[in-house]
VMD Tcl script that builds the backbone (N, CA, C; Angstrom):
set m [mol new atoms 195]
animate dup $m
set s [atomselect $m all]
$s set {name element resname resid chain x y z} {
  {N N MET 1 A -85.561 13.524 -1.283}
  {CA C MET 1 A -85.958 14.448 -2.555}
  {C C MET 1 A -84.769 15.726 -2.534}
  {N N LYS 2 A -84.566 16.062 -1.812}
  {CA C LYS 2 A -84.062 17.481 -1.923}
  {C C LYS 2 A -82.575 17.061 -1.629}
  {N N ASN 3 A -81.952 16.210 -1.214}
  {CA C ASN 3 A -80.757 15.649 -1.265}
  {C C ASN 3 A -80.349 15.057 -2.690}
  {N N GLN 4 A -81.435 14.301 -3.624}
  {CA C GLN 4 A -81.865 13.842 -4.242}
  {C C GLN 4 A -80.908 15.629 -5.612}
  {N N LEU 5 A -81.336 16.221 -5.347}
  {CA C LEU 5 A -82.120 17.268 -6.331}
  {C C LEU 5 A -80.698 18.386 -6.042}
  {N N GLY 6 A -79.731 18.107 -4.945}
  {CA C GLY 6 A -78.922 18.739 -5.008}
  {C C GLY 6 A -77.487 17.942 -5.314}
  {N N PHE 7 A -77.634 16.835 -5.285}
  {CA C PHE 7 A -76.785 15.754 -5.836}
  {C C PHE 7 A -76.636 16.053 -7.939}
  {N N VAL 8 A -77.682 15.939 -8.295}
  {CA C VAL 8 A -77.756 16.132 -9.617}
  {C C VAL 8 A -77.735 17.335 -9.645}
  {N N LEU 9 A -77.707 18.542 -9.257}
  {CA C LEU 9 A -77.028 20.019 -9.205}
  {C C LEU 9 A -75.556 20.362 -9.208}
  {N N LYS 10 A -75.346 19.087 -8.249}
  {CA C LYS 10 A -73.357 19.149 -8.255}
  {C C LYS 10 A -73.310 18.399 -9.669}
  {N N VAL 11 A -73.503 17.598 -10.140}
  {CA C VAL 11 A -72.923 16.998 -11.036}
  {C C VAL 11 A -73.071 17.674 -12.418}
  {N N PHE 12 A -74.204 18.198 -12.794}
  {CA C PHE 12 A -75.063 18.960 -13.635}
  {C C PHE 12 A -73.447 20.500 -13.569}
  {N N LEU 13 A -72.805 20.695 -12.946}
  {CA C LEU 13 A -72.024 22.029 -12.301}
  {C C LEU 13 A -70.679 21.544 -13.054}
  {N N LEU 14 A -70.342 20.262 -12.332}
  {CA C LEU 14 A -69.048 19.646 -12.870}
  {C C LEU 14 A -68.896 19.415 -14.194}
  {N N SER 15 A -70.134 19.040 -14.725}
  {CA C SER 15 A -69.953 18.637 -15.843}
  {C C SER 15 A -69.915 19.832 -16.787}
  {N N ALA 16 A -70.764 20.724 -16.797}
  {CA C ALA 16 A -70.364 22.690 -17.470}
  {C C ALA 16 A -69.112 22.655 -17.279}
  {N N VAL 17 A -68.777 22.836 -16.191}
  {CA C VAL 17 A -67.258 22.635 -15.653}
  {C C VAL 17 A -66.004 22.241 -16.369}
  {N N ILE 18 A -65.885 20.986 -16.532}
  {CA C ILE 18 A -65.791 20.136 -17.760}
  {C C ILE 18 A -65.565 20.564 -18.724}
  {N N SER 19 A -67.220 20.954 -19.506}
  {CA C SER 19 A -67.164 21.010 -21.003}
  {C C SER 19 A -66.573 22.788 -21.325}
  {N N LEU 20 A -66.766 23.206 -20.748}
  {CA C LEU 20 A -66.071 24.809 -20.714}
  {C C LEU 20 A -64.632 24.479 -20.342}
  {N N LEU 21 A -64.275 24.016 -19.669}
  {CA C LEU 21 A -62.334 23.467 -19.407}
  {C C LEU 21 A -62.252 22.790 -21.160}
  {N N ILE 22 A -62.504 21.940 -21.651}
  {CA C ILE 22 A -62.888 21.176 -22.399}
  {C C ILE 22 A -62.368 22.156 -23.749}
  {N N LYS 23 A -63.833 23.546 -23.549}
  {CA C LYS 23 A -64.382 24.351 -24.939}
  {C C LYS 23 A -62.664 25.549 -25.238}
  {N N TYR 24 A -62.112 25.827 -23.838}
  {CA C TYR 24 A -61.674 26.811 -23.583}
  {C C TYR 24 A -60.209 26.356 -23.805}
  {N N ALA 25 A -59.694 25.564 -22.824}
  {CA C ALA 25 A -58.801 25.456 -22.840}
  {C C ALA 25 A -57.875 24.167 -23.542}
  {N N GLY 26 A -58.557 23.188 -23.864}
  {CA C GLY 26 A -58.442 22.182 -24.661}
  {C C GLY 26 A -57.613 22.642 -25.835}
  {N N PRO 27 A -58.043 23.326 -26.737}
  {CA C PRO 27 A -57.060 24.243 -27.965}
  {C C PRO 27 A -55.481 24.201 -27.346}
  {N N PHE 28 A -55.258 25.130 -26.030}
  {CA C PHE 28 A -53.955 25.045 -25.421}
  {C C PHE 28 A -52.754 24.208 -25.062}
  {N N LEU 29 A -53.547 23.089 -25.501}
  {CA C LEU 29 A -52.866 21.384 -25.167}
  {C C LEU 29 A -52.712 21.099 -26.534}
  {N N PHE 30 A -51.044 21.292 -26.512}
  {CA C PHE 30 A -50.460 20.550 -27.492}
  {C C PHE 30 A -50.339 19.296 -28.051}
  {N N ILE 31 A -51.602 18.467 -27.984}
  {CA C ILE 31 A -51.282 16.689 -27.603}
  {C C ILE 31 A -50.896 16.545 -29.595}
  {N N PRO 32 A -50.366 15.697 -30.000}
  {CA C PRO 32 A -49.669 15.232 -30.782}
  {C C PRO 32 A -51.008 14.541 -31.904}
  {N N ALA 33 A -51.424 14.304 -32.924}
  {CA C ALA 33 A -52.580 13.359 -33.337}
  {C C ALA 33 A -52.204 12.356 -34.112}
  {N N THR 34 A -51.587 11.481 -32.949}
  {CA C THR 34 A -51.887 10.219 -33.623}
  {C C THR 34 A -52.377 9.036 -33.335}
  {N N SER 35 A -52.503 7.959 -33.129}
  {CA C SER 35 A -53.221 7.018 -33.309}
  {C C SER 35 A -52.755 6.782 -31.728}
  {N N ILE 36 A -51.977 6.886 -31.198}
  {CA C ILE 36 A -51.727 6.079 -29.868}
  {C C ILE 36 A -51.693 7.470 -29.028}
  {N N ASN 37 A -52.078 8.712 -29.042}
  {CA C ASN 37 A -52.786 9.123 -28.645}
  {C C ASN 37 A -54.571 8.682 -28.293}
  {N N ALA 38 A -55.397 8.734 -29.287}
  {CA C ALA 38 A -56.626 8.547 -29.496}
  {C C ALA 38 A -56.570 7.778 -28.649}
  {N N LEU 39 A -56.044 6.105 -28.887}
  {CA C LEU 39 A -56.254 4.404 -27.866}
  {C C LEU 39 A -56.293 5.098 -26.625}
  {N N ILE 40 A -55.236 6.199 -25.924}
  {CA C ILE 40 A -55.239 6.155 -25.005}
  {C C ILE 40 A -56.270 7.141 -24.778}
  {N N ILE 41 A -56.915 8.346 -25.206}
  {CA C ILE 41 A -58.211 9.460 -25.128}
  {C C ILE 41 A -59.385 8.550 -25.305}
  {N N VAL 42 A -59.566 7.163 -25.915}
  {CA C VAL 42 A -60.724 6.259 -25.577}
  {C C VAL 42 A -60.566 5.242 -25.102}
  {N N LEU 43 A -59.840 4.648 -24.212}
  {CA C LEU 43 A -59.598 3.455 -23.554}
  {C C LEU 43 A -59.184 4.026 -22.082}
  {N N LEU 44 A -58.646 4.770 -21.577}
  {CA C LEU 44 A -58.711 5.446 -20.621}
  {C C LEU 44 A -59.717 5.642 -19.080}
  {N N PRO 45 A -61.142 6.145 -19.872}
  {CA C PRO 45 A -61.771 5.803 -19.030}
  {C C PRO 45 A -62.259 4.353 -18.600}
  {N N THR 46 A -62.186 3.632 -19.729}
  {CA C THR 46 A -63.015 2.058 -19.544}
  {C C THR 46 A -62.002 1.526 -18.307}
  {N N VAL 47 A -60.536 1.717 -18.666}
  {CA C VAL 47 A -59.470 1.480 -17.528}
  {C C VAL 47 A -59.399 1.938 -16.102}
  {N N ILE 48 A -59.936 2.975 -15.946}
  {CA C ILE 48 A -60.055 3.053 -15.069}
  {C C ILE 48 A -61.148 2.924 -14.034}
  {N N MET 49 A -62.082 3.041 -14.959}
  {CA C MET 49 A -63.403 2.499 -14.649}
  {C C MET 49 A -63.398 0.699 -14.034}
  {N N ALA 50 A -62.281 0.275 -14.611}
  {CA C ALA 50 A -62.991 -0.947 -14.453}
  {C C ALA 50 A -61.595 -1.542 -13.192}
  {N N ILE 51 A -60.339 -0.783 -12.765}
  {CA C ILE 51 A -59.352 -0.477 -11.836}
  {C C ILE 51 A -60.537 -0.577 -10.571}
  {N N ALA 52 A -61.291 0.780 -10.853}
  {CA C ALA 52 A -62.216 1.017 -9.602}
  {C C ALA 52 A -63.248 -0.119 -8.781}
  {N N LEU 53 A -63.675 -0.125 -10.100}
  {CA C LEU 53 A -64.270 -1.159 -9.897}
  {C C LEU 53 A -63.882 -2.882 -8.971}
  {N N LEU 54 A -62.954 -3.432 -9.600}
  {CA C LEU 54 A -62.312 -4.464 -8.833}
  {C C LEU 54 A -61.802 -4.432 -7.728}
  {N N TRP 55 A -61.515 -2.941 -7.252}
  {CA C TRP 55 A -60.989 -2.332 -6.136}
  {C C TRP 55 A -61.481 -2.834 -5.320}
  {N N ARG 56 A -63.137 -2.197 -5.616}
  {CA C ARG 56 A -64.341 -2.409 -4.633}
  {C C ARG 56 A -65.061 -3.272 -4.509}
  {N N PHE 57 A -64.611 -4.331 -5.846}
  {CA C PHE 57 A -65.153 -5.754 -5.240}
  {C C PHE 57 A -64.032 -6.539 -4.774}
  {N N GLN 58 A -62.881 -6.037 -4.738}
  {CA C GLN 58 A -62.313 -6.930 -3.657}
  {C C GLN 58 A -62.474 -6.298 -2.238}
  {N N ALA 59 A -62.526 -5.351 -2.221}
  {CA C ALA 59 A -62.961 -4.265 -0.521}
  {C C ALA 59 A -63.953 -5.307 -0.207}
  {N N GLN 60 A -65.127 -5.356 -1.116}
  {CA C GLN 60 A -66.163 -6.217 -0.296}
  {C C GLN 60 A -66.027 -7.183 -0.728}
  {N N LYS 61 A -65.145 -8.183 -0.607}
  {CA C LYS 61 A -64.503 -10.088 -1.086}
  {C C LYS 61 A -64.538 -9.663 0.586}
  {N N GLN 62 A -63.354 -8.651 1.160}
  {CA C GLN 62 A -62.564 -8.930 2.436}
  {C C GLN 62 A -63.764 -8.677 3.374}
  {N N MET 63 A -64.456 -8.025 3.333}
  {CA C MET 63 A -65.507 -7.407 4.462}
  {C C MET 63 A -66.225 -8.992 4.434}
  {N N LEU 64 A -66.735 -9.442 3.447}
  {CA C LEU 64 A -67.227 -10.498 3.674}
  {C C LEU 64 A -66.693 -12.002 4.098}
  {N N ASP 65 A -65.232 -12.121 4.149}
  {CA C ASP 65 A -64.386 -13.281 4.497}
  {C C ASP 65 A -64.176 -12.969 6.654}
}
mol reanalyze $m
mol bondsrecalc $m
mol representation Tube
mol addrep $m
């Protein structure tokens, strides 16, 4: 139980730090508002997750062989 609480607190703290970075450091990033940049921002997390899951699947598949 204590281990799970620690994990939840770490995730909450990391989320709060990222949120503060977006709120206060974000306006200083000069990223032009184009449709390409919007697509990159929207699709990048999905692509990263797909690559990570594919990599994990292949590693697990090699362990079973």
